[in-house]
Residue, then its C-alpha position, 0 to 999 in steps of 0.5 A: x731047258x725049261x724057262x723059269x720066272x721067279x718072284x720074291x716078295x715081302x710086305x714092302x717090295x717085290x723082286x722079279x728074276x728069270x733064269x738065264x736059259x742060254x745053253x751052258x757048255x762044259x766050259x761055261x758057268x751057269x745058269x744064272x739068275x738075272x734080276x729084271x725089276x724091283x717094285x716097292x710099296x710106297x704106302x708101307x714106307x710112309x710113316x705116321x702123319x704122312x699116311x694118316x691124319x692121326x698117328x694113334x688109332x682108336x682114340x679121341x679126347x673129349x672136352x673133359x679130358x677123357x678118351x673115347x674109343x672108336x674104330x677108324x677102320x685103319x685095318x681095312x685101308x691097310x688091307x686095300x693097300x696090300x691088295x693094290x700092291x698085289x695087283x701091281x705085282x701080278x701085272x709085273x709078273x705077267x710082263x716078265x713071264x710074257x717077255x721071257x716066255x717062261x713056263x714055270x713061275x716060282x713065287x716066294x713070299x711070307x704065308x700071308x702074302x702068298x694068300x693075297x697073291x693067290x687072289x691077285x693071280x686070278x687071271x686066266x694067263x696064270x693058269x697056263x703056268x706051272x706055279x710053285x710056292x715057297x712060304x719064306x721071306x728071302x727078299x733081303x737075300x742077294x741074287x746068288x743066295x736066292x738062286x742057291x736057296x731055290x736050288x737046294x729046294x730043287x726048284x731051280x737047276x743049281x749053278x755050275x761053276x767052271x774052274x780053269x786050271 
């Protein structure tokens, strides 16, 4: 059976799975999707003054009470935070792929995040993998729902449930 690694990512977290490659007999249920790790982006969780000196962007009040607009380049900083998180995700994906000797990587994320991840996955080690991308945020799904969703898309083998009489 081909060894699969799965990364499910949204703006604040990344979850990493592998497909249990144990050969299942007609008397065993499987294969099972197993979660190994979950990363969180701490900068997305911070609010207002915890992250920025001013909670409102582009405003400064003069002595006469009039507002003056300016660009505090907050969007550039947020973009840099996203790139750093994507780099952490990329490293964690490589660790999962190496540890489990996966041959296929399924990357599930929102379209914008997929673009950021493509840049972060420029490492030559990713070139040896068969990478499939799915543009959807399913990070809030539980493990069984993720497996079922990817099986319906024909990206993973379906879970076979064995019933005893």
